[in-house]
C-alpha positions as CSV (number, residue, x, y, z in Angstrom):
1,M,120.4,112.5,70.4
2,L,120.4,111.8,74.2
3,N,117.2,111.3,76.1
4,I,117.0,112.6,79.7
5,N,113.9,112.3,81.8
6,I,113.2,114.5,84.8
7,Y,111.0,113.1,87.6
8,Y,109.9,115.8,90.0
9,G,108.5,114.6,93.3
10,G,107.5,117.9,94.9
11,R,104.1,119.5,95.2
12,G,104.5,122.0,92.4
13,I,104.1,125.1,94.5
14,I,105.3,128.4,93.0
15,D,108.2,129.1,95.4
16,D,109.6,125.6,95.4
17,P,113.4,126.0,94.8
18,T,113.7,122.6,93.3
19,L,111.5,123.8,90.3
20,F,113.9,126.6,89.6
21,V,116.9,124.2,89.6
22,I,115.4,121.6,87.3
23,N,114.0,124.4,85.0
24,K,117.6,125.8,84.7
25,M,119.0,122.3,84.1
26,Q,116.4,121.5,81.5
27,E,117.3,124.8,79.7
28,I,121.0,123.9,79.6
29,L,120.4,120.4,78.5
30,E,118.2,121.5,75.6
31,E,120.9,123.9,74.5
32,L,123.1,120.9,74.3
33,R,120.5,119.3,72.0
34,V,119.3,116.8,74.6
35,N,115.7,115.6,74.4
36,V,114.3,116.3,77.9
37,T,111.0,115.0,79.1
38,R,109.5,116.2,82.4
39,Y,107.3,114.0,84.6
40,N,105.5,115.8,87.5
41,L,104.6,113.0,89.9
42,Y,102.0,115.1,91.7
43,E,100.1,115.3,88.4
44,L,100.6,111.6,87.6
45,K,99.9,110.1,91.1
46,N,97.3,107.6,89.9
47,T,99.7,106.3,87.2
48,I,103.0,106.2,89.1
49,P,103.2,102.3,88.9
50,T,103.4,102.6,85.1
51,L,106.1,105.3,85.0
52,P,109.0,102.7,85.0
53,Q,108.0,102.1,81.4
54,S,109.2,105.6,80.6
55,L,112.8,104.6,81.4
56,K,113.0,102.4,78.3
57,D,114.3,105.2,76.0
58,A,116.1,107.2,78.7
59,D,119.9,107.5,78.7
60,G,119.8,109.4,81.9
61,I,117.4,110.8,84.5
62,I,117.1,113.5,87.1
63,L,115.3,112.6,90.3
64,A,114.2,115.9,91.9
65,A,112.7,116.2,95.4
66,T,112.0,118.9,97.9
67,V,112.5,118.4,101.6
68,E,109.7,120.3,103.2
69,W,109.8,118.6,106.6
70,Y,111.5,115.1,106.3
71,G,112.7,112.9,103.6
72,I,112.1,112.8,99.8
73,G,108.3,112.7,100.0
74,G,105.7,110.2,99.2
75,Y,105.5,110.6,95.4
76,M,109.2,110.0,94.8
77,Q,109.1,107.0,97.2
78,Q,106.2,105.5,95.2
79,F,108.1,106.0,92.0
80,L,111.2,104.3,93.4
81,D,109.0,101.5,94.7
82,A,107.5,101.0,91.3
83,C,111.0,100.9,89.7
84,W,111.9,98.1,92.2
85,L,108.7,96.1,91.6
86,F,108.0,96.7,87.9
87,G,111.1,98.3,86.4
88,D,113.3,96.5,83.8
89,K,116.5,96.1,85.9
90,E,118.6,95.3,82.8
91,K,117.6,98.7,81.3
92,I,118.1,100.6,84.6
93,A,121.6,99.2,84.8
94,G,122.7,101.5,81.9
95,I,120.9,104.7,83.1
96,Y,122.7,107.5,84.8
97,M,120.9,109.4,87.5
98,C,121.5,112.9,88.9
99,P,119.8,113.6,92.2
100,V,118.5,117.1,92.9
101,V,117.3,117.9,96.4
102,M,116.5,121.4,97.7
103,S,115.2,121.9,101.2
104,T,113.4,124.6,103.1
105,T,114.2,122.7,106.3
106,Y,116.9,120.3,107.5
107,G,117.8,117.1,105.7
108,E,118.8,117.8,102.0
109,R,122.1,115.9,102.2
110,E,120.5,112.8,103.7
111,A,117.7,112.9,101.0
112,K,120.3,113.3,98.2
113,L,122.2,110.3,99.6
114,N,118.9,108.3,99.8
115,L,118.2,108.9,96.2
116,S,121.7,107.9,95.1
117,T,121.6,104.8,97.3
118,A,118.2,103.7,96.0
119,W,119.3,104.1,92.4
120,E,122.5,102.1,93.1
121,I,120.4,99.3,94.7
122,L,118.3,99.3,91.6
123,G,121.5,98.7,89.6
124,G,121.7,102.2,88.0
125,L,124.6,104.6,87.6
126,P,124.8,107.6,89.9
127,C,126.0,111.1,88.9
128,S,127.2,113.9,91.1
129,G,124.0,115.7,92.2
130,I,122.9,119.0,93.7
131,C,121.6,119.7,97.2
132,G,121.2,122.8,99.2
133,Y,119.2,124.7,101.8
134,I,117.2,127.5,100.2
135,E,115.2,129.7,102.6
136,N,113.9,132.0,99.9
137,T,113.7,131.1,96.2
138,V,114.4,134.7,95.2
139,M,117.8,134.4,96.8
140,L,118.5,131.4,94.5
141,E,117.3,133.2,91.3
142,M,119.3,136.4,91.9
143,N,122.6,134.7,92.8
144,E,124.8,134.2,89.7
145,Q,127.2,131.9,91.5
146,Y,124.4,129.5,92.4
147,I,123.1,129.6,88.8
148,R,126.6,128.8,87.5
149,I,126.8,125.7,89.8
150,I,123.5,124.5,88.4
151,E,124.7,125.0,84.9
152,K,128.0,123.1,85.6
153,K,126.1,120.2,87.1
154,A,123.9,119.9,84.0
155,E,127.0,120.0,81.8
156,N,128.7,117.4,83.9
157,M,125.7,115.1,83.7
158,Y,125.6,115.5,79.9
159,R,129.4,114.7,79.7
160,S,129.0,111.6,81.9
161,I,126.2,110.2,79.8
162,N,127.7,111.2,76.4
163,Q,131.1,109.7,77.3
164,H,129.7,106.7,79.1
165,M,131.9,107.4,82.1
166,A,132.5,104.4,84.3
167,C,131.5,104.3,88.0
168,F,133.2,102.4,90.7
169,P,131.1,99.4,92.0
170,A,129.1,100.2,95.2
171,S,129.0,98.0,98.2
172,N,125.2,98.2,98.4
173,Q,125.0,96.5,95.0
174,A,127.2,93.6,96.3
175,V,125.0,93.3,99.4
176,K,121.9,93.3,97.3
177,Q,123.2,90.5,95.1
178,K,124.0,88.3,98.2
179,I,121.3,88.9,100.7
180,A,118.7,91.4,99.4
181,V,117.6,89.6,96.2
182,P,113.9,90.2,95.8
183,K,111.7,87.1,95.3
184,G,111.5,86.3,91.6
185,N,108.1,86.5,90.0
186,N,109.2,84.7,86.8
187,L,107.6,87.5,84.7
188,T,109.0,88.8,81.5
189,P,109.5,92.6,81.1
190,Q,106.4,92.7,78.9
191,E,104.3,90.9,81.6
192,T,105.7,93.1,84.3
193,E,104.7,96.2,82.2
194,Q,101.1,94.9,81.8
195,L,100.9,94.2,85.5
196,S,102.0,97.7,86.4
197,Q,99.3,99.0,84.0
198,Y,96.7,97.0,85.9
199,V,97.9,98.2,89.2
200,S,97.4,101.9,88.1
201,D,94.0,101.2,86.6
202,D,91.5,102.2,89.3
203,S,88.5,100.8,87.4
204,Y,90.3,97.4,87.0
205,V,91.2,97.3,90.7
206,Q,87.6,98.1,91.6
207,R,86.3,95.3,89.3
208,Q,88.7,92.9,90.9
209,K,87.5,93.9,94.4
210,Q,83.9,93.4,93.3
211,D,84.7,89.9,91.9
212,I,86.4,89.0,95.2
213,Q,83.4,90.1,97.2
214,E,81.1,88.1,94.9
215,L,83.2,85.0,95.3
216,A,83.4,85.5,99.1
217,S,79.6,85.8,99.2
218,L,79.2,82.7,97.1
219,F,81.5,80.6,99.3
220,R,79.7,82.0,102.5
221,D,76.4,80.8,101.0
222,R,77.8,77.4,100.2
223,L,79.3,77.1,103.7
224,S,76.0,78.1,105.2
225,E,74.2,75.5,103.1
226,E,76.7,72.9,104.2
227,G,76.2,73.9,107.8
228,K,72.4,73.4,107.4
229,E,73.1,69.9,105.9
230,N,75.4,69.0,108.8
231,E,72.5,69.6,111.3
232,E,71.1,66.3,110.1
233,E,74.4,64.5,110.8
234,Y,74.1,61.4,113.1
235,L,70.3,61.8,113.5
236,A,69.4,59.0,111.1
237,E,71.9,56.6,112.7
238,L,70.6,57.4,116.2
239,K,67.0,56.8,115.2
240,K,67.9,53.5,113.5
241,A,69.9,52.2,116.5
242,F,67.3,53.3,119.1
243,V,66.0,50.6,121.5
244,P,63.0,51.8,123.6
245,Q,63.2,51.3,127.4
246,A,59.7,51.2,129.0
247,G,59.2,53.9,131.6
248,F,62.6,55.6,131.0
249,R,62.9,59.3,130.6
250,A,66.1,61.4,130.1
251,E,67.6,64.4,128.4
252,Y,71.1,64.2,126.8
253,S,73.2,67.1,125.5
254,I,76.3,66.2,123.4
255,G,78.9,68.7,122.3
256,I,80.8,67.6,119.2
257,E,84.1,69.1,118.1
258,E,83.7,71.8,115.3
259,K,80.0,72.0,115.7
260,K,78.5,75.2,117.1
261,K,75.2,73.6,118.1
262,R,74.9,70.6,120.5
263,L,73.3,67.3,119.7
264,L,70.2,67.0,121.8
265,I,68.6,63.7,122.6
266,S,65.3,63.4,124.4
267,V,64.0,59.9,125.4
268,D,60.5,59.3,126.9
269,G,59.7,55.6,126.8
270,S,59.3,54.6,123.2
271,K,59.5,58.2,122.0
272,L,62.8,59.6,120.7
273,E,63.6,63.2,119.6
274,C,67.0,64.2,118.1
275,S,68.0,67.6,116.9
276,Y,70.8,70.2,117.0
277,G,70.3,73.2,119.2
278,I,71.0,74.8,122.6
279,Q,69.6,73.4,125.8
280,E,70.3,75.0,129.1
281,R,69.5,71.9,131.2
282,A,70.0,68.2,130.6
283,D,70.3,65.2,132.8
284,V,73.7,64.4,131.2
285,E,76.1,66.8,129.3
286,M,78.9,65.3,127.2
287,Q,81.7,66.7,125.2
288,L,83.8,64.6,122.7
289,G,85.7,64.9,119.4
290,R,84.4,64.1,116.0
291,A,86.6,61.0,115.7
292,A,85.2,59.5,119.0
293,M,81.6,60.2,117.8
294,E,82.3,58.5,114.5
295,D,83.7,55.4,116.4
296,I,80.5,55.3,118.6
297,I,78.1,55.6,115.6
298,N,80.0,53.0,113.7
299,G,80.0,50.5,116.6
300,R,83.7,50.6,117.3
301,M,83.3,52.1,120.8
302,T,80.5,52.5,123.4
303,F,79.6,55.7,125.3
304,Q,80.8,54.0,128.5
305,R,84.2,53.1,127.1
306,A,84.6,56.6,125.6
307,F,84.0,58.0,129.1
308,M,86.3,55.5,130.8
309,S,89.1,56.1,128.3
310,G,88.9,59.9,128.8
311,V,88.0,60.8,125.1
312,M,84.6,62.0,126.4
313,K,84.0,64.4,129.2
314,T,80.7,64.0,131.1
315,K,78.7,66.0,133.6
316,G,75.5,64.9,135.3
317,D,73.9,61.7,136.5
318,F,76.2,58.8,135.6
319,R,73.5,56.2,136.0
320,I,71.6,57.9,133.2
321,L,74.8,58.0,131.2
322,R,75.2,54.2,131.4
323,T,71.7,53.8,130.0
324,L,72.9,55.3,126.7
325,D,74.5,52.1,125.6
326,Q,71.2,50.3,126.2
327,L,69.2,52.9,124.4
328,F,71.4,52.9,121.3
329,R,72.9,49.7,119.9
330,F,75.1,50.4,116.9
331,D,76.2,47.7,114.6
332,E,80.0,47.6,114.0
333,K,80.9,48.8,110.5
């Protein structure tokens, strides 16, 4: 027995002409002893990522959409996206697809072509579909010629699947193989199926978001702690290298690359104060990179040489700047 799935992407409103068409096609197919399963995407919107799993036992499918203002609609597009991301392409390659598009406005032919093109890019086999502009569903229901067209399309679809009718290769498949190959995720079909289940599980997604927030909070706290520890950087070395100068008073402000706060040095004779903070006024303001500061602290460079070589920018009283190398004598390491 053949298995045909119908995927309806409309809104399910009573006067939707697409519903009449697929109901009539389902009726004809069941008379031909075909097992028909209907999937109303508007009822399954939270589980659309898992629907590609339903293609496993299908010999053919009907993609049915209604053009109410433009295009095939969001539900059908989500289903096709899920087939591209999670579908078993080897299985899809052997599935025939009949597009059904009814419109209450302009654009049914373009929408039908879009469905056929999408299925060909996925690797599937297209059948001749149905499209039409139906202003009033009653007109469709009362017209025997229209009903006969629908019945013939259903019979032709059954014949194509039952006889495994061949299809000419499409150029968009060739283009896909050459330049539009999706990035491989190295997942088996079983792993892809599990992934699609996780995507559609709202509770799982919410748990993942909570875990991410907790991790982000944890790392922020660690970075904050590290930032507090860095506020002690260089202070011990400065205090160890300090050489008091009798009667000398000065305020220094040093901006170090990647540090938000400035290194503040206050000298008053034999008294030294070092800390990180913000100071509006200082006798000398300096700005230098971390590497240059490391060289000075490790005795490989003096403040004066850093200024003369251009690695340190300075503003203020240059006589007080020169005193820095007398106040701090670092041993080379």
